[in-house]
Legacy VTK file of the C-alpha trace (Angstrom):
# vtk DataFile Version 3.0
C-alpha trace
ASCII
DATASET POLYDATA
POINTS 184 float
-0.254 0.064 0.140
1.448 3.703 -1.081
0.187 6.437 -0.411
1.361 9.988 -1.722
1.607 13.106 0.609
3.228 16.405 -0.607
6.340 14.959 -2.317
6.734 11.833 0.599
5.478 8.403 0.437
4.391 5.855 3.178
5.215 2.259 1.887
4.584 -0.432 3.995
6.093 -3.763 4.277
5.780 -6.833 6.278
9.124 -8.169 7.495
10.399 -11.324 9.009
13.164 -11.218 11.593
14.916 -13.812 13.466
15.758 -13.123 16.804
18.964 -13.346 18.374
20.674 -15.523 20.816
19.028 -13.095 23.652
15.791 -13.674 22.188
15.662 -9.948 20.496
15.492 -7.962 17.331
17.832 -5.314 18.175
15.122 -2.349 17.849
14.232 0.879 20.716
10.359 1.766 20.307
8.770 4.855 21.647
5.418 6.346 21.537
2.115 3.935 21.945
-0.873 5.199 24.386
-1.594 7.513 26.219
0.834 9.657 24.853
0.743 9.033 20.561
-1.535 6.921 18.514
1.088 4.660 17.455
4.585 3.106 18.064
7.614 3.887 16.166
11.416 2.545 16.102
13.642 4.757 18.120
16.702 2.993 17.374
18.540 0.675 15.604
21.077 -1.654 17.893
24.334 -1.548 16.134
24.910 -5.736 14.883
21.400 -6.510 15.869
19.238 -8.413 14.039
17.367 -5.870 12.614
20.305 -3.785 11.471
22.074 -7.092 9.543
18.731 -7.120 7.919
18.604 -3.217 7.151
15.253 -2.944 5.980
13.714 -1.357 9.439
14.707 2.759 9.999
14.502 4.730 12.867
11.314 6.583 12.104
9.558 4.020 10.782
5.931 2.753 12.197
5.398 -0.499 13.806
1.824 -1.260 12.311
1.608 -4.661 13.814
3.219 -7.654 15.607
2.784 -11.078 13.883
-0.622 -10.140 12.204
-1.783 -8.031 15.561
-2.139 -4.348 15.337
-0.230 -1.890 17.381
-2.424 0.536 16.770
-3.670 2.081 20.215
-1.526 0.146 22.523
1.094 0.938 24.779
4.832 0.730 23.719
5.593 -1.939 26.276
2.302 -3.857 25.180
4.241 -3.875 22.046
7.616 -5.152 23.319
6.231 -7.838 25.048
4.500 -8.856 22.025
7.767 -8.701 20.265
9.042 -10.735 23.173
6.653 -12.987 23.216
7.137 -13.946 19.586
8.682 -17.172 18.480
10.780 -16.701 15.507
11.051 -15.422 12.794
8.673 -12.647 14.064
6.997 -10.727 11.167
6.846 -7.217 12.405
4.807 -4.943 9.803
5.836 -1.028 9.341
4.914 1.525 7.480
8.349 3.383 5.965
8.182 7.455 5.419
10.210 8.273 2.471
11.434 11.481 0.822
13.765 12.676 -2.202
16.431 14.072 -0.687
18.615 16.371 -2.849
20.786 17.682 -0.407
22.079 14.436 0.581
21.336 14.119 4.046
18.818 11.541 4.778
15.283 11.773 6.457
16.544 10.238 9.375
19.549 12.306 9.897
17.301 15.225 10.028
14.893 13.654 12.416
17.846 12.735 14.800
19.204 16.729 14.662
15.492 18.162 15.375
15.337 15.189 18.451
18.387 17.045 19.953
16.803 20.853 19.305
13.441 19.136 21.465
15.110 17.054 23.971
17.667 20.471 24.664
14.588 21.382 26.257
12.863 18.926 27.636
12.346 16.942 31.370
13.388 13.972 31.625
9.886 12.247 32.345
8.821 14.070 29.226
11.671 12.115 27.187
10.824 9.057 28.675
6.891 9.308 27.865
8.281 10.018 24.038
10.269 7.041 24.167
13.596 9.658 23.842
16.282 9.326 25.511
19.446 11.591 25.872
21.726 9.006 25.523
20.660 6.998 22.909
20.051 10.248 20.746
24.165 11.552 21.999
24.954 8.108 20.781
23.326 7.936 17.746
25.470 6.145 14.342
23.831 8.421 12.349
24.842 11.740 13.527
28.475 10.053 14.340
28.470 9.281 10.334
27.527 12.671 9.735
29.642 14.369 11.992
32.686 12.308 10.164
31.600 13.681 6.548
31.489 16.819 7.671
34.927 16.310 9.248
36.132 14.823 5.518
34.810 17.471 3.915
36.808 20.330 5.947
40.290 17.707 5.285
38.947 17.626 1.765
38.608 21.525 1.240
41.935 22.180 3.138
43.931 20.449 0.840
42.257 21.604 -2.450
43.068 24.722 -1.133
46.648 24.163 -0.006
47.465 22.213 -3.600
45.779 25.057 -5.241
48.684 27.663 -3.210
51.045 24.621 -4.353
50.523 24.786 -8.115
50.753 28.543 -8.048
53.855 28.848 -6.264
55.316 25.971 -8.394
53.650 28.298 -11.599
55.717 31.045 -10.357
59.113 29.528 -9.690
58.531 28.073 -13.738
58.237 32.093 -14.523
61.293 33.131 -12.683
63.226 30.381 -13.497
62.424 31.388 -17.377
63.180 34.906 -16.715
66.213 34.800 -15.301
67.758 31.455 -16.456
66.829 31.022 -19.924
69.633 28.391 -20.841
68.400 26.229 -18.634
64.990 25.419 -20.721
LINES 1 185
184 0 1 2 3 4 5 6 7 8 9 10 11 12 13 14 15 16 17 18 19 20 21 22 23 24 25 26 27 28 29 30 31 32 33 34 35 36 37 38 39 40 41 42 43 44 45 46 47 48 49 50 51 52 53 54 55 56 57 58 59 60 61 62 63 64 65 66 67 68 69 70 71 72 73 74 75 76 77 78 79 80 81 82 83 84 85 86 87 88 89 90 91 92 93 94 95 96 97 98 99 100 101 102 103 104 105 106 107 108 109 110 111 112 113 114 115 116 117 118 119 120 121 122 123 124 125 126 127 128 129 130 131 132 133 134 135 136 137 138 139 140 141 142 143 144 145 146 147 148 149 150 151 152 153 154 155 156 157 158 159 160 161 162 163 164 165 166 167 168 169 170 171 172 173 174 175 176 177 178 179 180 181 182 183
């Protein structure tokens, strides 16, 4: 099922994930009754079955678990439903997809917005919404974004350095031709 909403698409998908040896799929969920009408993925844990599968992303809405609707449920009830499920767990999600022309993904933009919101909230509100200062501060996507920004700065500095080097090389060549015409 696909819907077109102002350049954004909502795509539903049912994903089968085999739990790890600890019985976990590797996602952190948020929202749920009474704070939010839906349950959504807050974080994908590193090296977890969900990350290795690669289809679930932070921000995806969890619509159903093994065919049981999660609409109007508490996040604790949805978490228990996932934990009590046998392998493989069938998780139906709604993905929000956009065309990003600036190279930043929707996930990274959402994380930056969450950081700004969390700065001014009290701890109880953060917990109720399923957000966490630790999760947001240790987010792998933000770390990758920082690495990309650092690499961009490095390459800009390298370009400036080589521009100066080529300019000076050109000047040396010019003075060699003017003052030492016999050598050239």
